[in-house]
KESERO-775964 format. One record per residue (C-alpha): residue number from 1; x, y, z. Coordinates in steps of 0.1 Angstrom, whole numbers, padded with zeros to 4 digits. Each point is the difference from the previous one (the first is absolute). Layout:
<site i="NUM" px="X" py="Y" pz="Z"/>
...
% end
This chain:
<site i="1" px="-0069" py="1777" pz="-0568"/>
<site i="2" px="-0003" py="0002" pz="-0038"/>
<site i="3" px="0015" py="-0027" pz="-0022"/>
<site i="4" px="0031" py="0007" pz="-0021"/>
<site i="5" px="-0006" py="0012" pz="-0035"/>
<site i="6" px="0026" py="-0003" pz="-0028"/>
<site i="7" px="0005" py="0033" pz="-0018"/>
<site i="8" px="0022" py="0010" pz="-0029"/>
<site i="9" px="0013" py="0036" pz="-0001"/>
<site i="10" px="0016" py="0017" pz="-0030"/>
<site i="11" px="0028" py="0024" pz="0006"/>
<site i="12" px="0013" py="0026" pz="-0024"/>
<site i="13" px="0020" py="0032" pz="-0001"/>
<site i="14" px="0017" py="0022" pz="-0027"/>
<site i="15" px="0011" py="0032" pz="0018"/>
<site i="16" px="0031" py="0004" pz="0021"/>
<site i="17" px="0018" py="-0032" pz="0009"/>
<site i="18" px="-0027" py="-0023" pz="-0011"/>
<site i="19" px="0018" py="-0033" pz="0009"/>
<site i="20" px="0006" py="0013" pz="0035"/>
<site i="21" px="-0036" py="0012" pz="0003"/>
<site i="22" px="-0014" py="-0034" pz="-0010"/>
<site i="23" px="0024" py="-0019" pz="0023"/>
<site i="24" px="-0009" py="0023" pz="0029"/>
<site i="25" px="-0037" py="-0005" pz="-0006"/>
<site i="26" px="0004" py="-0038" pz="0001"/>
<site i="27" px="0016" py="0005" pz="0035"/>
<site i="28" px="-0028" py="0024" pz="0010"/>
<site i="29" px="-0027" py="-0025" pz="-0011"/>
<site i="30" px="0018" py="-0028" pz="0020"/>
<site i="31" px="0000" py="0022" pz="0031"/>
<site i="32" px="-0038" py="0006" pz="-0001"/>
<site i="33" px="-0020" py="-0013" pz="0030"/>
<site i="34" px="-0022" py="-0030" pz="-0010"/>
<site i="35" px="0021" py="-0006" pz="-0032"/>
<site i="36" px="0025" py="-0027" pz="-0007"/>
<site i="37" px="0021" py="0003" pz="-0032"/>
<site i="38" px="0002" py="-0035" pz="-0015"/>
<site i="39" px="0015" py="0005" pz="-0035"/>
<site i="40" px="0017" py="0027" pz="-0020"/>
<site i="41" px="0006" py="0001" pz="-0037"/>
<site i="42" px="0032" py="0013" pz="-0017"/>
<site i="43" px="0001" py="0036" pz="-0010"/>
<site i="44" px="-0009" py="0008" pz="-0036"/>
<site i="45" px="0003" py="0031" pz="-0022"/>
<site i="46" px="-0026" py="0011" pz="-0025"/>
<site i="47" px="-0010" py="0031" pz="-0020"/>
<site i="48" px="-0029" py="0020" pz="0013"/>
<site i="49" px="-0035" py="-0012" pz="-0012"/>
<site i="50" px="-0025" py="0028" pz="-0007"/>
<site i="51" px="0025" py="0024" pz="0015"/>
<site i="52" px="0034" py="0016" pz="-0005"/>
<site i="53" px="0033" py="0004" pz="0018"/>
<site i="54" px="0028" py="-0024" pz="0009"/>
<site i="55" px="-0004" py="-0037" pz="0000"/>
<site i="56" px="-0017" py="-0016" pz="0029"/>
<site i="57" px="0014" py="-0024" pz="0025"/>
<site i="58" px="-0026" py="-0026" pz="0009"/>
<site i="59" px="-0005" py="-0030" pz="0022"/>
<site i="60" px="-0028" py="-0020" pz="0016"/>
<site i="61" px="-0001" py="-0014" pz="0036"/>
<site i="62" px="-0023" py="-0026" pz="0015"/>
<site i="63" px="-0012" py="0006" pz="0035"/>
<site i="64" px="-0022" py="-0018" pz="0026"/>
<site i="65" px="-0022" py="0025" pz="0019"/>
<site i="66" px="-0027" py="0002" pz="0025"/>
<site i="67" px="-0009" py="0035" pz="-0012"/>
<site i="68" px="-0031" py="0006" pz="-0022"/>
<site i="69" px="0007" py="0012" pz="-0035"/>
<site i="70" px="-0008" py="0037" pz="0007"/>
<site i="71" px="0021" py="-0001" pz="0031"/>
<site i="72" px="0030" py="-0014" pz="-0020"/>
<site i="73" px="-0006" py="0027" pz="-0026"/>
<site i="74" px="0001" py="0027" pz="0026"/>
<site i="75" px="0033" py="-0014" pz="0014"/>
<site i="76" px="0015" py="-0001" pz="-0035"/>
<site i="77" px="-0011" py="0036" pz="-0008"/>
<site i="78" px="0017" py="0011" pz="0032"/>
<site i="79" px="0032" py="-0016" pz="-0012"/>
<site i="80" px="-0004" py="0018" pz="-0033"/>
<site i="81" px="-0005" py="0033" pz="0017"/>
<site i="82" px="0031" py="-0005" pz="0022"/>
<site i="83" px="0019" py="-0007" pz="-0033"/>
<site i="84" px="-0010" py="0034" pz="-0013"/>
<site i="85" px="-0028" py="-0012" pz="-0023"/>
<site i="86" px="-0020" py="0028" pz="-0017"/>
<site i="87" px="-0030" py="-0004" pz="-0021"/>
<site i="88" px="0000" py="0030" pz="-0023"/>
<site i="89" px="-0018" py="-0018" pz="-0028"/>
<site i="90" px="-0009" py="-0036" pz="-0012"/>
<site i="91" px="0030" py="-0021" pz="-0008"/>
<site i="92" px="0025" py="0027" pz="0010"/>
<site i="93" px="0036" py="-0011" pz="0006"/>
<site i="94" px="0004" py="-0010" pz="0036"/>
<site i="95" px="0024" py="-0006" pz="0029"/>
<site i="96" px="-0020" py="-0031" pz="0010"/>
<site i="97" px="-0031" py="-0018" pz="-0011"/>
<site i="98" px="-0015" py="-0029" pz="0020"/>
<site i="99" px="-0030" py="-0018" pz="-0014"/>
<site i="100" px="-0019" py="-0029" pz="0014"/>
<site i="101" px="-0002" py="-0024" pz="-0029"/>
<site i="102" px="-0018" py="-0029" pz="0016"/>
<site i="103" px="-0015" py="-0004" pz="0034"/>
<site i="104" px="-0009" py="-0037" pz="0005"/>
<site i="105" px="-0031" py="-0007" pz="-0020"/>
<site i="106" px="-0015" py="0034" pz="0007"/>
<site i="107" px="-0018" py="0018" pz="-0028"/>
<site i="108" px="-0007" py="0037" pz="0007"/>
<site i="109" px="-0009" py="0030" pz="-0019"/>
<site i="110" px="-0001" py="0031" pz="0022"/>
<site i="111" px="0012" py="0035" pz="-0007"/>
<site i="112" px="0031" py="-0006" pz="0020"/>
<site i="113" px="0009" py="-0035" pz="-0009"/>
<site i="114" px="-0007" py="-0025" pz="-0029"/>
<site i="115" px="0010" py="-0036" pz="0004"/>
<site i="116" px="0015" py="-0017" pz="-0018"/>
<site i="117" px="0019" py="0030" pz="-0012"/>
<site i="118" px="-0018" py="0011" pz="-0032"/>
<site i="119" px="0030" py="0004" pz="-0023"/>
<site i="120" px="0024" py="-0026" pz="0013"/>
<site i="121" px="-0007" py="-0024" pz="-0028"/>
<site i="122" px="0010" py="0027" pz="-0026"/>
<site i="123" px="0035" py="0006" pz="0015"/>
<site i="124" px="0031" py="-0021" pz="-0003"/>
<site i="125" px="0016" py="0020" pz="0028"/>
<site i="126" px="-0026" py="-0016" pz="0023"/>
<site i="127" px="-0005" py="-0034" pz="-0015"/>
<site i="128" px="0037" py="-0009" pz="-0004"/>
<site i="129" px="0010" py="0005" pz="0036"/>
<site i="130" px="-0033" py="-0014" pz="0012"/>
<site i="131" px="0006" py="-0032" pz="-0021"/>
<site i="132" px="0035" py="-0002" pz="0015"/>
<site i="133" px="-0014" py="-0004" pz="0036"/>
<site i="134" px="-0035" py="-0014" pz="-0007"/>
<site i="135" px="-0002" py="-0017" pz="-0034"/>
<site i="136" px="-0035" py="-0013" pz="0009"/>
<site i="137" px="-0013" py="0036" pz="0001"/>
<site i="138" px="0009" py="0007" pz="-0037"/>
<site i="139" px="-0017" py="-0017" pz="-0029"/>
<site i="140" px="0020" py="-0009" pz="-0031"/>
<site i="141" px="-0023" py="0021" pz="-0021"/>
<site i="142" px="0007" py="0030" pz="0022"/>
<site i="143" px="0037" py="-0003" pz="-0005"/>
<site i="144" px="-0005" py="-0004" pz="-0037"/>
<site i="145" px="-0021" py="0032" pz="-0002"/>
<site i="146" px="0029" py="0021" pz="0014"/>
<site i="147" px="0029" py="-0017" pz="-0017"/>
<site i="148" px="0007" py="0030" pz="-0022"/>
<site i="149" px="0007" py="0022" pz="0030"/>
<site i="150" px="0036" py="0004" pz="0009"/>
<site i="151" px="0011" py="-0008" pz="0035"/>
<site i="152" px="0034" py="-0010" pz="0013"/>
<site i="153" px="0012" py="-0016" pz="0032"/>
<site i="154" px="0024" py="0021" pz="0020"/>
<site i="155" px="0031" py="-0011" pz="0018"/>
<site i="156" px="-0009" py="0014" pz="0034"/>
% end
């Protein structure tokens, strides 16, 4: 049996009841076979980056999994599909977005998956919730680089 890998997943939504969608996705991730949810950040709100539409609700979860990275990605994309995720164009507003941010020490650059996530260090909506649950995963310089981006913790 494969060893457990620690992975961090970014969650976001800005269409419909975004808070409910993110909270449901956390439950859906926790229910996956071969995945154990170990930590969950608070919910945060932020304006869209390189996009438009209502503010996003974001969070990050930590999981332990025996799945391989591509297998986890497939499971996350199935959750997105069940949540009504459409992909009409790049950075379109969405009912749910699930991204693998980090997958152990894995470095990967395939057409389907890049690890670590290629834009995570440029986005406060990823780094702030990630730092909340895994401060060792976020360098001080990374936080400094996104300090001008507005993000607020939600009471949820």
